[in-house]
N, C-alpha and C positions, 0 to 999 in steps of 0.2 A: 117344229119351232119351239114349242113349249118344253119339250124334253131337252132340247139343246140349252135353253135358258136355265132349266133346272140343273142340268149338269154343270153349267158354268157357275151358277150360284153355289152349287155343292163344292165345286173345286175351289171357288173363292173362299167359301166358309172353311174348307179344309186348310187352305193356305193361311187364312187368318188364325185358325186354331193353332196351326204349327208355329205361326209367328208369335202368337201370344205365349205358347209354351216355351218357345226359344227365348222370348223376352223375359218370361218368368225365370227361366234357368239362368239367363245372363244376370238378371237382377239378383237372384239368390247368390250367384257366384260373386257378384259385385259386393253384395251385403257381406258375404263371408270374407272376401278380400279386405273390405273395409274394416271388419271386426279384427281380422288378423293384423292389419296395419295399425289399428288403434292399440291392439295388444302389444305389438312390437314397439310402438311409440311409448306406451306406458312402461314397458320393460327398459327401453333405452333411457327414458327419463329417470326411472328408478336407479338404473346402473350409473347414469351420469351423476345423480345425486349421491349415490354411494361412493363413486370415484372422487367426487368433490370433497365428501366428508373424509374419506381416507387420505386424500391428498392433503387436506387441511390438518388432519391428525399427524400425518407423516411430517408435514412442514413444521408443525408446532413441536413435535418430538425432536426433529432434526435441529430446529432452532434452539430448543431447550438443551439438547446435547451439546450443540456448539457453544452455547452460553456457559454450560457447566464446564466444558473443557477449557473454554476461554478463562473463566474465573479460576479454575484449578491451576491452569498453566500460569495465569497472572499471579495467583497466590504463591505458586512454587517459585516463579522467577522473583517475585517480591521477597520471598523468604531467602532465596539465594543472595539477592542484592542486599537484604538487611544483614545477612551473615557477613557478606563481603564488607559492608559498611562498618559493621562492628569490629571486624578484624583490621580494617584500614584506618579506623579512627577510634582507637581504644581510650578508655579512661577520660581524661580531661579534654582530649581532642574531639570527642563526639558526644559526650553526655549532655542532656538538656540542662538548662541553668538551675532548675530546682533540685537536680541531683548532682550538680557539678562539684567536683573536688579535684585538687591537683593530684597528678599521678606521674611517676617517673617511668620511662621506657625500660623494657627488659634489657639486660646486657647484650650488646651486639646488635640491637635492633635500631633501625632508623626511625625518626618521627614519621607519623602517618599523615593522612589527610585531616583537614580541619572543617568542622561543621559551621555553616552559615544559616541554615534553615531546614525546611522540610519540602519534600516533593510529594504531591497528592495526585492520585489518579483513580477513577472509577470506584470511589468509596472505600478503597483498600486502606489499610493502616499506612499512614504517611512514612516515606523513607527519608532518611537524613540526606540533606544536600551538602556535599563535600567538595572542597576545593583544595588543590595542592599548594604547598608553600615551601617548607624547609627541605633543602636538598633537591627540590624539583623545579620551582617556578618563582617568577616575580608576579606580583598582583597589580593590575591596573583597574581602578574603579571609576565608573562614571555614573552620574545621576545627581539627585539632590544632595548637597554637601552635608546637611544635618544627618540624613539617613546613612550616608557613606561613613561618617565619623563613628556612628554607632556600630556599623559592620566592622570597621577597623578595630574599634575597642574590643569587640568580641573575638576577632581573629588573634589579636595580640595576647589576650588573656589565655586563649586556648593554646597558643604556641608556647607561651611562657610556662603554663601550667602542666604541659605534657613533656617538658624537658627538665633536666636537673638544674637547680639554682646555679646561676653564673654561666650556664652554657649558651645563653642568648644575650648578646649585647644590643641594646636598643638606642637608636639615634633618631631624633624627631626634628624635621625641618618644618617650622610653623611660624612663618613671618607675620601672619595676621594676628594670632593670639599668643605668640611667644611661649608655646608649650601648653597653654591652657586647654587646648582641645583634648589632649590626653593627660590632663592633670592628675587623673586618678592613679597613674603609674609613677607619680613623683617619688614615693618612698623607695623605689628601686634606683633612683638617681640616674635616669636616662640623660643622655647628652642632648641638650636643646640648642638648636641652631636657628638664629633669627634672621631678619633681613640683611642682605649683603653677605651672608655666610655660605650661600649655595656653592659658589665656586670652590672655596677651600674644602667644603664637605665632599664634593665630587672628586677633587684631585686627591684628597687623602684616601678616599675609598678605592680609587683606581690604584694608588700606590700600594695599599694593603693587598689588593688582589694580585698584583704583580710580585709582591715579596712573599706571599704565603705559599710555602711548598705543599703543605697538607692542611686540611681544615681541622682546627682544634676546637672551634666553637662557631656559632653562627652570629652574623651581624644582620640585624633588621634595620633598614634605613627607611623611615616613613617620611614621604615627601607630601606635605599638605600645602600645595601651591595655591597662591591667590592669583588674581588677574594680573597684578603687576609682574609677578614672577613669570607668568606665561608670556606676557608682551615683551618683557625685557630680556628674555633668555638669549644668550649669545650663541654663536656657532661653536665656540670652544666648549661651552657648557653642554650643548647638545651632543657634541662628539664624545665627551666624557661619559655622559649619561648612556649613550648608545653602547659604549665600551663596557660599562657595568652590566647592561642588559645581556650582552653576548657572553661575558666571561665570569660574571659574579656568582652564578649558581654553583659552578664547580669548585669555588673557593669558600662556599658558605656565606656569601653575601647576597641578600635578597632585598628587593625594592617593594615597597607598598606605596603606590602612587595614587593620589587624587588631585586632579586639576592640571596635570601635565600629560602630554601625549608621549607614548613610548613607541619605538619602532616595532614593526611586525617581526616577531621572532617566536620560535617554538617554545622558548622558555617563558613567554609572557602569557599569563592567564587573565583574560579580560572578563570583568564582571560589570554588567549593565543593570542598573536599578531603576524601576519605574513603579511608584505607588507600593513600596515594600514588596515588590516582586522582582526577582533577579533572574537574569539569564547569564549563563557562563559558557565560555568557549568549550570547555571540556565536557559539558553536559548537553550540548547541542540545543534542541528546541525545548527541552524540559524547563519548566519554570519552577523556581525555588521561592517558597513563601519564607521571607526572612524571619529569623528568630528575633524576639525583642532584645534590646541591649542587656548585658549582664547587670545585675544590681550594683550600684556604685559602692555599697558597703562591702559587697563580696570582693570587688576588685581591690579596694583599699586593704581589706583584711589579708588577702592573698599577698599583696605587695609587702605588707608589714612582716608577715611570717617568712616570706622569702628573704627579706633583708636580714632578719634575725638568724636564719639558717646560714646565710652567707657570712655573717659575723662569726658564727660558731665554727665555720669551716665545713668542708664536705662531709656528709655522713659516712659512717663506716660501711664496709661491704656487707651486703646481705648474704644470708646462707646460700641463696640460689646463685650468687655471684661466684661462689667457690666451686661450683660444679663444672666439670670439664665439658668440652663440646661433644665428646662421645663417652658414654658410660662403659666402664670396665675395659677400657682400651689399653691400660698400662700393664706392664710386667713388673713383678716384684723381685726378679732375679738379682738385681744389683742394689735393691733398697726400696724404701718407701718415701715418696716425696708428695707432699700435699700442702696447699695453702691453708692458713688458719685465720686470715684477715688481710687487711691492707695497711700500708704505711701512710705516712702523712701526705705523700705525693700520689696516693690512690693506687699505687702498684701493689699487687698481691704479694704477701710475704709467705714464702714456702718454708716448711720445716721438713728436715730429712731424718729418717731413721735407717741406718745401714751399718756398715763396718765402722764408720766414724761420722757422727756420734751414734753409738748403739742404743743408748737408753736415755730416758728423760725424767727429770725431776721437776714437778710443778708445785709451787708454794704460794700462799697468800692468805691473809686473814679472812675471817668470816665475812660473807657477803661481798667478796672481791671478784667473783665471777669464775671461780675454779670449775664448778660443774658445767657452766656455759662453755668454757674453753674445751673441756673434754668432749662435750657433745659436738662442738664445732669440728674438732680435729677428727673424731671418729666418722662424722658425716662426710667430711672431705675425703678421707681415706676410702670409705665404703663406695663412693661414686666413681672412684678411679680404679680400684682393684677388686676383681671379682672373687667369689668364694674359692676358686682354685689358686688365687694369688695371696689371699689374706685370711687369717683366722683370728678372731677376737675372743679373748677371755677377760671378763669384766667382773670386778669384785668391789663392792661398795660397803665399807665399814661404818658409814654414817647411819643415822636412823631413818633415812629417806629411801625412796625407790627410784633413784635417778636412772638406773639401767633397766628398769622394767619396761621402758618404751621400746626396747630392742627385741622383746620376746612377745609371743602371742598373749593376748589378754581377753577378757570377756567382751570388750567392746571392739577390739581390733584383732582379727586372727592373723594378721601379717607379722613377719619378723624380719630382722636384718639378716640376709643370707650368710654374711661373714661371721656372725656370732656363733660360737660353739658353746659358750657357758656364760651365764650371768648370775651373780649372787647379790641379792639385795637384803637389807635389814640383817646383816650378819655381824653387827657389832658385838653380839653376845655369842657368836659361833666362830671363834678363831679356828676351830678344828676344820671348818670348811675351807678357810684360806690355806691352811697347811695341806689339805687334801689337793687343792688346785696346784700348789707348788710341787707336790709329789708327782702329780700327773704331768706337769711340764718337765720335771726332771726325767721321767720315763721317756717322754717325747724327745728330750735332748739326747739321751743315751741311744735311742733308736736311730736318730738321724746321724749321730756320730758313728755308730757301727756301720750304717749304710754307706757313709762317706769313706770309711776305712776300707770296706769291701771294694768300693769303686776304685780307690787308689791302688789296692792290691791287684785288681783285675787289669787296671791300666798298665801297671808295671809288668804284668805278665803278658801283655800284648793282646788282651781280650778287649772286645768292644761292646759297650752297652748301648741300649736304645736311646738312653738319655744320659749324657755324661754327668755323673754325680747325682742325678735325680733332682727334679725341681720341686722342692717342697713349698707349700704356701708359707709365707712368713707369718709368724705368730706375734701378736701384740697383746701383752697382758697388762691390763690397767688395774691398779689397786688404789682406790680412793681411801684416804685416811689410813694409810698403811701402818702408822704407829700402833694402832689397835692390835695388829698382828705381831709386832716386834717388841712392844713395850712391856710385856709381862716378864717376870723373873722366874721362869719355869722352863722345863724341857721343851715345851711347844714353841716358845719364842726362840730358844736357841736353835732348834731344828729349822724353824722357818728362816732365821737369819742365815744359816748355813746354806739352805736351798737357794735363797735369794742371791747370795754371793756367788754360788756355783753357776746359777743361771745367768747372772750378770757378766761373769767372767768368761764363760764358755759359750753362752748363748749367741753372741754376736756372729760367730763363725757358722752357726747352724740356723740362722734366720729367726732367732727368738729375741724379742725386744720387750723391755719392761718400761712402763710408765707409772711412776709413783707420785701420788698427790697428797698434800697435807695442808692444813690451814693454821696449825699452831707451831710456834717456834720450838716447843719441846719435842714435837714430832720430828722436825728436821734434825734436832740434836741427837735423836736416836741413830740417824745415819752417820753424823759426824763422829759418833763414838765407835763406829766400825769403819776404819779408813779403807780397808780392802773393798768395801761395798760402795761407799760414796765416790770412790775414784772412778768407778765404772759409769757414773751418771754425768757425762760431760755436757749433755744438752740440758740447760737450765731455763725454765720459763717462770719468771717472777711476775706476780700480779701486783697491783698497787699496794704499797705499804708492806710488802713481803720482806721478811728478814731471814738471814742465814741461807738464803737460796743462792744468791750471787756472792762474789767475793766480798770481803769486809770493806774494801775500799771502793766498791762499785755501788753507788747510791742511786742508780737509775730508777729502781723500783719505788723510791721515796718521792719522786717528783712526777711520775706519770699520773694522768687522771683516771677516772673510772672507765671501765670498758676497754682498757688498754692492758698490754702485757709487754714485758721485755724478754725477747728471745736471745739466748746467748749459747752458742755451741762450743764455747771454750771454757767450760767449767766455771762460768760466771766471771771470768776476768774482764776488767774494764777495757774498753776499746773494741769488744766484739758484740756490743749490744745492737739490737735492732728492735725498735718500738713498733708494735703492731696494734691496730684497732680491731677489736673482736666483734663479729656480727652477733646478733641475738639469735641463739639456737633454741630458745625456750618456747617458740610457737609450735604447739603440738600439731596444729592443723597442717602447717607447712611441712613439718617433719614427717607426718603420717603420709602425705602425698608422695614424698621422696621414697619413704620406706616401702610403700605399697608398689611403687613402680619397680624398685629393685627386687621386691619379693616375687612379683609376677615374672620377672626375667630370670629367676633362679634356675640353675641347671637341674636336670632330672637327678634324683637321688640325693638332693640337698636335704639334710636332716634338720628337723626342728631343734633349736637350741635348748639346752638344759637350763631351767630356771630353778635356783634355790632361793626361797624366800624364808628368811629366819622367823617371820611372823606367821607363816602359814603352817597349819598342822596337816600332814599328809593323811589321807584316808587309806584304810586297808585295801589294797588292790583286789579286784574281783577274782583274780587268779588264785588268791590264797583263801577263798571261801568255798565251802562245799556247794556244788551246784544243786544238790537235793539232799536226800537222806544219806547218812553215812553208808558206804558200800557194805555189802554183806560179807560174811566171814569167808566166802569162797573166793573172794578177790585176792590177788597176789599181794604180799606184804613186803615193803622195803625193809632192808636190814637195819637202816639207821635213819628214821624220819627226822626231818628238821623242823623245829618250831620257830615260826617267824615272830620276833619280839617287837620290832620297830624298824624305822628307816635309818640306815647308816648316814652319817654326815660325810658324804663323799661326792666326787665329781659325777659318778653315775648313781642314779636313784636305786640303790640296791638294798635289800632287806638284811637286817642282822638276824642270823639263824643260830639256833642251838640244836646241835645234833644229839639225839636221844638214843644211844645204842645200849647194848647189854653189858655195860661196864659200870663198876661201882661209882657212885656219886652223880649219876646222870639224872639229877633233879634240879629244879630251878626255885630260887627264893627271890621274891619281889619284896623289897624293903622300903618302907616309908608310909607316910600318913595321907598322901594325896590319893583319895579313894578313886576318883575318876580315871586317873592315869594308871593306877594299879589294875583296875578292872579292864582297861583297854589292853594292857600288856597280856593279861591272862586270856582275854577273849581272842586276841590276835593269834596267840600261840595255839589255843584249842582249835580254832577254825582252820588255821593252816595245817595242822596235823590231820584234821578230818578230811581236808581236801586231798590228802596224799594217799589215802587208801583206807581199808577197814580198820576201825579202832573202836574201843569201848571207853566211854567217858563217865566219870563219876564227879558230880558237881557237889562240893561241900561248902555251903554258905553259912558262916557263923557270924557275919557282920551285917546288921540290919541295913546300914547305908549302902551295901553292895547287893541287896536282894534284887533290885530292879535290873541291874546289869547281869546278874547271874541268871535271872529268869529269861532275859533276852537270849543269852547263850543257850539255854536249854531249848528255847523255841527254834533255834537253828540246828540244834543237835537233838532231834526228837527221841532218839534211843538212849539218851543219857540218863543216869541215875541221879536222883536228887536227895541230898541229905542236908539237914539243918541242925540247929542246936538241940532239937527235941529227939533226934535219932542219930546223932553223929557217931560214926565208928570208922575205923581205918582198915577195914578188911574187905576190899572190893571183891565182888563175885568173880569166880573163875571165868576165864575167857580164852579163846583160841587166838585172839588178836591182841595187839598191844593195848594196854590199859593206862589211862591217864586220870590221875586224881587232880582236879582243878579246885584249889582251896582258897576261899575268900575269908580272910581274917582267921587264919589257922591258930594264931596265938590265943584266940578266945576259947579254944577247946578245953583248956584247963589241965591241971595236973593229972586227973584220972585217965586222960587219953594220951598223955605224953609217951608212955612206953610203947603203945601200939603205933603211934606216929613215928617214933624213932626206928622201930623195927621195919616199918614200911619204907622209910627213907633209906635204910641200910641194905635191906635184902630185896627190895622191890625191883631195882633196875635190872638185876640179873634174871628176874622172872618177867621182864618186859612190862613192869609196872613202874610208872614215873610220876612223881609228885611235882606239880607246878603250883606253888602256893604263895600266898601273900601274907607277910608278917608286918605288923605296923611299927616295927623298929628292930634294929639289930640286937638290942638287949633282950627283947622278947624271943627272938630266934635263938639266942644263946641259952635262955632258960629252957626252951623246948628241947634243945639238943644236949643239954647238960654240959655245954662248953665244948662238945666234940663236933667240929664243922666238916668232917670228911664226907658225910653224906650229901653235902651241898656242893656240887661241882660247878655251879654257875649261879650268878646272882645279878639282879638288876636293882640298882639303888636309885631312889627318887629323891626325896627331900632328906637325905641322910648325909651328914658331913663325912669327909674322908677319914677323919680320925676315928669315927665310930665303926668304920669298915676294916680297921686294922686286923682283927682276928680272922677275917675272911681273905686277907690279901697276903701274898707271899713276901712282900717287902715290909720291913718294919715301919711303923708310923701310919700305914694306910696310904691310899692313893691321894693325889692332890685333886680334890673334888669339892667344888662349891656349888650347891644345888641351884638349878635354874628352872623356871617354869617350863613345862612340857619338854624337859630334857631328862635323860636317865643315863646312868653309868652302867655299862654292861661288861661283865667279866666272866670268861669261861676258862677255867684253869687248864683245861686240856688244849686250848688253842691260843689264848692270849698271853703275851708277856706283860703287857700293860692294858688296862681297861680302855674301852672305847665309848665315846658319847653317842647315844642314839636318840631318835625322836619317836616316842611311842605313837603308834598309829591311832587315828581316830576311828573307833569301832562302835561304841555304844551310843553315839549321839543320834538324834531323831532323823537326820538326813543321811545316815550311812546305811 
């Protein structure tokens, strides 16, 4: 019994122990599961918090990106709208009142929209609120009458200020205040219609619409109706008003209505005003903050100025008005046609250069607009005919630089593509005018020969690619031409002969001359040459011009300033046409046109040649040694050429002196102008050094020339130096040509004259050449004992022609009057007559 109980207790104890163990295991597992759950909960909460933070960041970033894109897109669209508004309402049509000024539309452009206020949104810069009127719509305004009258005043001022004076006719129906509502416009003389005049106004307006074939101007009919007008309006009046609404816009008739209802029509723009905020049919739901009314003094001043302009008549054409619709679209095969201004009826006046008339003569006193006319004509031609159709040669014998605008300058690198040559400040350089005429004479002969060959080929049955060849027409302009023809010398005679030949034969080869002058004596130069004046059948006379037109043609005496008389019949009365000239003196406007043409120039278009009589050319780098004089092993040319200066020619070519092994191949520079003499010698020496190996001996006997001589030695390091302390004329032996460069050789004195004569006489055959400066022809004579054979070439500076008689083959010496920075060059082995050259600038600090 006891053992059974004990076994039972033991079993129970065992079971209890197992139960407790199981409970402990379950508890441990539960505790572990709870810990894991808590850990998972913590991780989930942390992940949730992280997700919320990231979502918030992503949301904020997305919101910021959307806002940035919205602002950027809004700014971009606002910019586009602002640009469109600027284009749609230019000048007086859209400028705020503090910047407002009247402006005329460009030729061929219709009036744009009109500003009434601004449109604001989201803090951006306000946009102008614009409404249509001229050529587009009628305006119907509703709201407080006082505010509407201010809006109408602003609209009328903008409409009148953005059109030309007289283009808008204003009619005001104001039965309540009899025109006082818009009294600021009284100086313009608008038609005022009072009570009882509405019927006649509507009937007359309808009749105008029916009779107007095309719109010549605009009519603005402002209807400021009162309550009586609205209540008493008849059915007939309503029918006429509706007819105007439907048909008026197409005939330039526009209604601006306040106080009357208009029928619904696409041509009616409705403006509703509440508390200075307007809504417009064309702008949808956008609200316009109305501008304040224009200042009354500004309205009055505008009306007075417009009235004065109307009394003066329409203004002359602008330079831009002469431009064609398409640039360079014309062919010059059959002539050159271009407008130079407008007539009194505002139609453009065209001038022709071709077979008839072939050449033009322009005349007028000082300050009469001659230069302005030339600029206008050339600008009109240049926009119509490209460089393949037109070539311009321009010569100005005045003391100005009128033609400098057509060539590259330090401030503007552009040039007019048609210009081949421009000469300015050439009043003292008639030789350049003669050179241009010679060049045109060569061009005339070339074209005539080509035409002759073509005719021969055509008669022989041959076919060319281009029948006769299409040459660009040449227009040569010579301003103040009497300076070229007025002298009593061979140059004037040759120039007159060349001009007459060009005038007579040039018309058949596409060469045209335009001669201009402001003095009666200059015109008489042509009248003294009947064969020449007869070719200039196109006459253009400026105010008060004399002897340009026929003696019985007094038109030039009565025309006002800024006008000209164009006569293609040699000035005969009855062929006159008066033209008003635009102002071509605006350099900014001209530069814009020239740059546009310059950017459109064809490839290979060469820069024009500019000859400025006041400019001193510098020695080109090609005529300077790049370093030391080459060694004796370098090849030697048989006849090097010394560059002395620039020739006065169409091409900027140097004047050269060939120094071969022939007697007399020496150079004498004569005169007292030290700087120019030193420049001539330096240019000669440097150009010789640049051509190959040579040996130089610098002999400086003139203290004033020491600095220039020292600079020459610095560029020729191997040169020998001699001065008054060790002067001698026995240069060391050398295997290369030797050049003795002498400064003030007349200062050597009698003891050295025999050696100098021997060197001059025998040196060239031994390849020793003297390039020396003597301060006068008499001093040279003393050094040579009156025998000038050793001097084969000379350059005269301030030496008169009579003093050069012993050195000149013709008796009496050359016709030479010294001029600053000009020299007379004569080489007896080349020249029949001496030529004028410009000594290069060599020894200045910037060369």
